N, C-alpha and C positions, 0 to 999 in steps of 0.2 A: 363615240368619242370624237372630239374635235380638238385641234391644237389651240392653245391660248394664243393671243396676239404675239406675245413674246416668243413662244415656241415656233410660231409660223415665221416670225422674223429670222430666228436662228436657222430654220430649215432653208429659207431662201438665201440667206447669207452664205451658208456653207455649200449650197448647190452652186452658187455663182463662183465661190472660191475654188471649188473642185474643177469647174469648167475652165477656169483661167490658169490652173496649175496642173493638177493630176491628169486631166483629159488631154492637155496639150503635150504632155511628156510620156503618155502611156505607151505609144508605139516604140519610141526610142528606148525606154526602160525595158520593155518586153524583149526587144531585140538583144539588148545587152544582158538580160537575165538578172536585173538588179532591182532592189527596192528604189522607189523614187524618194531619195533622201531630201531633195530640195523641197518637195511638197510636204513631206513629213515635218520638216523644220518650219514651214509656213503654217501648218496646222498648230504646231506648238506655240509659235509666236502669237497666234490669234486666240490662244487660250482654250483650244478645243478640249484637251484632256482635263483641264480644271473643271469643266462642266460635269464631269463624272465623279468629282470628289467633294465631300462636305467642306464647308468653310473652315471648320476647326482643324482640318488637316492641310490647309493651304489651298483648297479648291475654291470654286466659284460659289458654292453653297446653294446651288439651284436644285430643283427637282431632277431626279434621274431621267424623267421624261424629257427634260430640256436637252440633256445629252443625246437621247434617242432621236429627238427632232433634228438636232444638228447632224447626227450620223445618217439619218435618212436623207437629208439634203446632200451630204457628201456622197452617198452611194448613188444618188440620182444624177449627179453631175460628173462623177469621176470617169466613167467609161473604162475602168480598170479593176476587174474583180479581184485580181491578186493583191493589189494594194489594200483593198477593203478587207481581205482575209487577214492580212497582217495587222490591220487596225483592230479587228475583232480579237485576235490573240493578245494584243497588248492590253486592250480594255479588260480582258478577263483577269489578268494579273493585277491590274489596278483594283478591280472589284474585290478580288480575294484579299488583298492587303487592307482595304477599307473595312471589310466585314470581319475578317478573322485575325488581322495583324495586331501585334502589341503596339503600344505607343512608341516604343523604341524602334520597331520595324517601320512604322509609318513615318517617323521622323527621318529615318535613314534612307528609305526607298521611294516614298511618294513624290517628293520634290524632284528628284532626278527623272522619274517617270513622267512627270507633268512637263518636264523640260525636253531634253533631246535624247534621253536614254530610251532604249527599246526593250520590251519584255517578251517573255515566252513562257509556255507551260509545257513541261517535259514529262510525259507519261509513257509513250510508246517505246517498246524495245523490239529487237529483231525476233525475240521468242514469242511475242504476242502483242497485239494492239490493244483492243478493248479488254482482253483477258488479263487483268492485273495480277491474278493469282500466279502468273508465270513470269512476272518481272524478277530480274536477278540483281538489279542494282541494290547494293547493300551498304548499310551504315554501321560502323562499329564505334562504340564509345571510347574516346581517348581523353587524355588529361584536359585538353583545351576545346573539346567539342565532340564532333563525330567525323571519322574518316570515312569518306564515301568512295566506293569503287563500282564502276559499271558504265554502260553506254546506253543512251537514248537515241532513237533514230526517227526520221521523218517528222521532225519537230518544226512547226511553223515558227519562223523568225530566228531559229537557232544560230545560223551563221552570222547574224548581225546583233544578237541579243546581248544586252549588258547585264540584265537581271532575268532570272527564271525561277519559276516554282517547279521543284523537282520532286518526284515521288520515289521513295526508296523504302526498303525494309530495314528495320533496326534490329540487329542481332540481340538475342536474349529476351525478347518480349513475348515469345510464344506466337500464337496464331494471329493476335491483333497487333501486327507490327508495322502496318502501313503508315508512313509519316511523310509530311511535306516539309521540304527544306527550301529556304530562300537562298539562292546561290548567285554569285557574281562571276562574270567571265574572267576577271583579273585574279581570281583566287588560284594560287599554285596548285597544279594537278588537274585543272579544268581546261579542256580544249574544245572549242567550237569548230565543227567540221565545215567543209565548203558546201555551197548549195548543191542539192541533188538535181540531176537533169530530169525534167518533168515534161509531160505532154502540154500542160497548160499552167496557168498561175505562175509564170516565170518571174513576175514582179513581186512575188511573195517568197523570199529565200527560205528554203526548207532543208534541214540537214540534221546532223548528229551532234550530240553533246557527250564527250567522253570524260570520265572522271577516274583518276588513278590516285587513290589515297588523298583525295582533296579534303582538307579539314575545314568543316563548317562549324561555326560557333553554335553552342547550344541555344543561344537566344535567337537563332535564325530558324527555329522550328515554327511553322505556321500552324496555329491551333495548339494542340498538345501532342506529345509523343505517343505514337500508336493509334492516334485518332485522326489520321489524315483523310479518311473517306468523306467526312462531313464537309470540310472546306472544298475538297476536290469536286464533290457532287455539285456544290453551289457554283463553282467556277465553270464547270462543264455545262450546267443548265443555262447559265448566263450566256456563254458562248453560243449555245444552240439557238436560243431565241433571237440573238443578234443576227444569226444567219438568215432568219426569216425577215427581220427588219431590212437588212441589206438587200436580200433577193428581190423583195417587192419593189423597193426603190430603184434597184438596178434595171428592172423591167420597164419602169415608167418611160424613160426616153426611147426604149425600143418600140413601145406602143406608138409614140409620137412619130418616130421614124417610119414605121410600117404604114401608118395612116397617110402620111404624105406620099409614100411610094405608090400605094395601091390606087390613089386618085390620079397619079401622073402616068403610071404604066398602062400602056394600051395593049389589048389582046382581043382578037376577033372584033375589031372596030369599036371597042368600048373600054373604059377604064376597068382594070381587073377588079376594082372594088365592087363592080356590079355582078361578079360571078359568085355563086353561092359557096363554092369550095374555098374561095379566098376569104369570104365573109366568115366562114366557119373557123378558119385559122385565126383570124383577127379576134373574133369573139372569144375563142379559147384562150388566146393570149391575155385578154382583159380579165377573164374569169380566173385564170391562174394567178395573176398579179393580185387581184382583190382577195382571193381566198388566202394566199400566203400572208398578206398584210393583216387581215383581221384576225386570223388564227394567231399570228405573232403578237399582236397587241394584247389579245386575251391572255396568252401565255405569260407575257411580261408582267401584266397586271397581277396574275397569280403569283409569279415569282417574287415580286416586290412586296406583296402582302403576306407571304408565307403560307399560301394555300397548300393543303396536304397533297393535292394532285399536280402541283407545279412542275415536278420533274417530268411527268408524263406529258403535260401540256407543252413543255419546252421541246420534248422529243417529237411531238406532233408538228410543232412549228419548224423544226429542223428538217423533218422528213418532207413536209410540204414544200419547204424552200428548195431542197436539193432536187427532188423529183420535178417540181414545178419549173425550176430554173432550167433544167435540162430540156424539158418539153418546150418551154418558151423560146429558147434559143434555136431549137430545131424548127419551130414554126417560122421564126424570122428567116432562117436560112432557106426554108422551102419557099417562102413568099418571094424572096429576092432571087431565088434560083442560082444560076452559075455565079452571079456577082456575089451572092452571099457565101458561096463555097470557096471563092478565091481567098488567098491570104489577105487578111484585113480585120477590121473591128468585129465583124459578124462571126467569122469562123473562129477568131480568137475567143470571143465570148462563149461560143459553143464548147470549145476545148476547155476553157476555164470552168464552165458550169459542171462538166463531168467530175472535176476534182472535188466538188462540194459533196458528192455522194460518199466520199471517203474521209475527207478532212472533217474534224470535229465529231467523229463517230459515224460509222457507216450506216447506210439506210437500214440494214438488217438489225443493227444494234438498237436503232431507234424503235423499230417494230417490237423488239423484244421487251424494251422498257415499257412501251405502251401496253403490251399484252399483260404484263404482270400487274399493271395498275387496273386494267379493265376487269381481270378475273379476281380482283380483290386480294392480291398478295403483297401489298407494299411492305407490311411488317416483316413477313417471312423473307421477302426479297432483300430487305435491308439487312437482316440478320445473316443471310447467306453471303451477302456481298462482303460483310466484315471479315468473313473467313476465306472467301474465294475470289475476291477482287470485283471489278466492275462488270460482273456477269449480266447485270440488268441495265447498263448504261449505253 
């Protein structure tokens, strides 16, 4: 695969944009523990989100690969993994509305989300993360829609989200009760919690969403009532493969930085680039980057064409991304030594990388999903999940 000239232009354009905005503000925003709203608005003004939306819904009408090329450029230039995780969470909601939304929902929500509104996807609860069978957020039919009560926690973008896709159980439907609702923060009975204190990714505000008899109109169900798993699987798979796209691009400038350093740094009267143990770390860094990138390209291709093994491929991409990113940042820190361990961009990247092993589905859940595909159980796994939640995601 090679980028088209237009895609290559987008990649370079957004890489330069990220270097002139996100990268310059990363340390300040990290210290403050806030999303870089200025850079977010700059992306919006440049039409970044419209690249992910078809023209008939107000988007740019380009190939989704064009959006991915722009995202790859953004990730390569940003130097702020937390900001990129918020970008992934937002794009997942956009994708869900484009694929599964009604015309009314698209008209109501896509334009704000391509402008300054921020989105989130709310699944996790205190009673269980990937185990959706244990979610307690419930929806009860009322005269003007559904009254929802419950709490979601550890939700990326929740403290700043204007719109969210929220998973809940609808009372009276029996065992197939999982339903997705499109909610807005301004709805009475909805409260977005403050950012949670985290080890890393401080520029990606993460927190709770509490609902107390919040009435959501019936026309804000994404997909159909009781059939929330299909659109949620799609959104989750989309997010997972974008972790891979972002991770590989995030490693790109680390490789360049390391190569400059090992040629300049002297040890035992020669550049450390001449020592095999340093060469081993550098080559491992390149191998990790390229493996993540090409696995992710393949997974995205499968997802966009509806390949039956797309879910497993996206889990492979996510697993490769989170494990590879952790290893890559550790290699960089080891090469730079004490300088890398000091508070700064390298140690910050290492702390941020650890969060990717949890966000978007843990490494263990990715392995579980891959296992079910490898042993040929996709049909049984799908049936079981309809009854017991995201046991395989």
